[in-house]
N, C-alpha and C positions, 0 to 999 in steps of 0.2 A: 286744141284745148278741150273741147267738147269729147273729140275720139278719146283722147286719155282719160276722161271722167268715164267714159261707157267702158274702156277696157279695165279700169278698177271697181268697176260695178261687177262687172263678169268675173275678175278675179276674188271678189267678194263671195259672190256665189259659190265658186267653185271650193274657197277656202271652206266655207259652211259644209260642202260634201265632204271633204277630207276630213274634218273635224267628228262629224257625225260617225264615218267609217273609222277614224282614229279611237273616239269612244268605246266603239264595239270592239276593236282590238285589244286594248288595254283594259276595259273592265269588263269585258264580255264572259272571262272565266272559262273560255273552251279553249281546250288543248289543240295538237294538230288535228286536222280533219284527215281521213284515210287517205285521199288523194294527194294531200300534202306529202304525208310521208314516202307515197311511191313515187311522187315526183324528186323528192329528195333523194332517195336511190337510186333513181335514173341519173341523176346527176354525176353519180360515180362512176358510172357507165356510160360515158356520153357516145353517142352514135349521131349518124345523119337521117336516122329513119328509126321508128318505134313502131311496134302494131299498133297501139290505140291513142297515141298522142302525137301530136305534130312536134318535130325536134327544135323549133323555136323558141317555145315555152322552156323547154328543160335547159337550152343555152342560155338563156337568160334568166332564169334560176341560178344557174351554176355561177354566172357571172356576179349575182346579188350577191349570193353565199360565199364566194370567195372573198369578197371584198367587206361586206359585213356581218358575216358569220349566218348562223342557220337556226335564229331564235324563232318562235312566233311570231313575234312582232316585227321582225325584219321581213320575215316571207310575206306577211299580209300586207306589210307597209307598199309595196309595189301595186296590187290593186287599188289601195286607196290613192294613192296618188294618180294612177292612170285613170280612175273614175271622176275624179276631180279635172282632168285634162279633159275627158269626155263630154262633163256638164258645160266646160267653158267653150270647146267648139260647137256644143250644142247651141250654146246663148251666142256665140257668133254668128251660126247658121241662121238664127231665129232673125238676129239683125240686119243681116244681109237679104233675108226675104223679105224684111221691111217692117216686121214687128217693132213695136213701140218699147217701153221701160217695163209694161204689164205685160207684155207677151214673152218677153225675154224672162221675167222672173218666173212666168206660169211655166215656160219651158225648163228652168233650172231645178222648179219645185216637181215637176213631173218626172224629169229625168233622174231626178236625185232619190225620189222615192218610189220609184217603178220595183215592183215586188221581185222582177226576174232582176233587175240590176243590182240590187240590195243583196241579193241571195249570192249570185256569182261574183259580186264584187268584195265580199268578205272573205273569201278563201282564197288562197291562189291555186288557180285553174288556167288552163289553156283558155277558156271562153272570155276573159276578160282582155285578153289581146285582140280577140276578134271585135269585140266593141270598139276599142281606141283605132284599131287599123280600118273599120267600118267607117268610124266618123273621121277619121284623117280622109281616106280616098274620097269621101262624099265632100268634105270641104275643099279639096285637092282642087276636084273637079267644077266645083261652085266659084272657085277663083280665076 
């Protein structure tokens, strides 16, 4: 039961991160970022290799836009969701390393408001996949 409460605490912290990003998406007033338009155009010409970006991010964007459409909110929802997953994984990592509630909260706070994290995860780019895969591989090795 105590483990379930800790997971709810982690999910709550990750949800706050998602809501912060969602607020920026919906009320930020920004249109497409220039790289997002470039990635959208690349989804119309799918390939297994590009000159200046990895193909996984383009294939992932193609999958999302073919299911949900290509609006700004849909495209930016993906980094917002994965950034909340990164916060959740960071909290689990802090817990596995022996941190208490305050350490987990401080981890979530520092990861959520890290300037590079806020900048890279508010627009669709190939970089948010790097954060997610790095966290995922670290927790995979830790367990």
